[in-house]
C-alpha positions as CSV (number, residue, x, y, z in Angstrom):
1,M,0.0,0.0,0.0
2,D,2.9,2.4,0.8
3,Q,4.3,1.9,-2.8
4,Q,0.9,2.7,-4.3
5,M,0.7,5.9,-2.2
6,T,4.2,6.9,-3.3
7,E,3.3,6.3,-7.0
8,A,0.1,8.3,-6.6
9,G,2.0,11.2,-5.1
10,Y,4.4,11.2,-8.1
11,L,1.5,11.0,-10.5
12,G,0.0,14.1,-8.7
13,I,3.2,16.0,-9.0
14,N,3.4,15.1,-12.7
15,A,-0.3,16.2,-13.2
16,L,0.3,19.5,-11.4
17,G,3.3,20.1,-13.6
18,T,1.3,19.4,-16.8
19,I,-1.4,22.0,-15.7
20,V,1.2,24.6,-14.8
21,A,3.1,24.1,-18.0
22,A,-0.2,24.3,-20.0
23,I,-1.0,27.6,-18.3
24,G,2.5,28.9,-19.3
25,A,2.1,27.7,-22.9
26,T,-1.4,29.2,-23.4
27,P,-1.2,32.2,-25.8
28,G,-3.3,35.3,-25.7
29,H,-3.8,35.9,-22.0
30,A,-3.3,39.6,-21.2
31,I,-4.0,38.8,-17.6
32,I,-0.7,36.8,-17.2
33,P,2.5,38.8,-18.0
34,D,4.9,37.1,-20.5
35,Q,7.6,36.7,-17.9
36,W,5.1,34.8,-15.6
37,K,4.1,32.6,-18.5
38,N,7.7,31.7,-19.1
39,D,8.2,31.0,-15.4
40,F,5.1,28.8,-15.4
41,S,6.5,26.8,-18.4
42,I,9.8,26.2,-16.6
43,I,8.2,25.4,-13.3
44,G,5.7,23.1,-14.9
45,N,8.4,21.2,-16.9
46,A,10.4,20.9,-13.7
47,L,7.4,19.4,-11.8
48,Q,6.8,17.0,-14.7
49,A,10.4,15.9,-14.6
50,A,10.3,15.4,-10.8
51,G,7.1,13.3,-11.2
52,N,8.6,11.2,-13.9
53,T,11.8,10.7,-11.9
54,G,9.9,9.5,-8.9
55,K,7.8,7.1,-11.1
56,S,11.0,5.7,-12.6
57,G,12.2,4.6,-9.2
58,S,9.3,2.1,-9.0
59,V,10.2,0.4,-12.3
60,Q,12.2,-2.8,-12.4
61,V,15.5,-2.3,-14.2
62,W,16.9,-5.3,-16.1
63,T,20.6,-6.0,-16.4
64,Q,22.1,-6.2,-19.8
65,S,22.3,-10.0,-19.7
66,E,18.6,-10.2,-18.6
67,T,17.6,-8.0,-21.5
68,G,19.6,-10.2,-23.9
69,R,18.0,-13.4,-22.5
70,R,14.5,-11.9,-22.8
71,H,15.2,-10.7,-26.4
72,W,16.5,-14.1,-27.5
73,A,13.7,-15.9,-25.8
74,T,11.3,-13.8,-27.8
75,V,13.2,-14.4,-31.1
76,W,13.3,-18.2,-30.6
77,S,9.7,-18.4,-29.5
78,S,8.6,-16.5,-32.6
79,M,10.3,-19.1,-34.8
80,D,8.0,-21.9,-33.7
């Protein structure tokens, strides 16, 4: 359960970053100064990167030999 909560937190950070970056990339808003839009874009992209980095910690990483074994197992099984 703790792992799921951690992943949900990173997904939330990523979603927040997407929203903030979208606000920064939206053209034609005289309400938001250009400098703020640029700042929103940078902050949003940073939040997205942080969310993605956190999510990547929950992914299983294969060694090079494991990747090779899985590749060749797929190749040989497709020859049947």
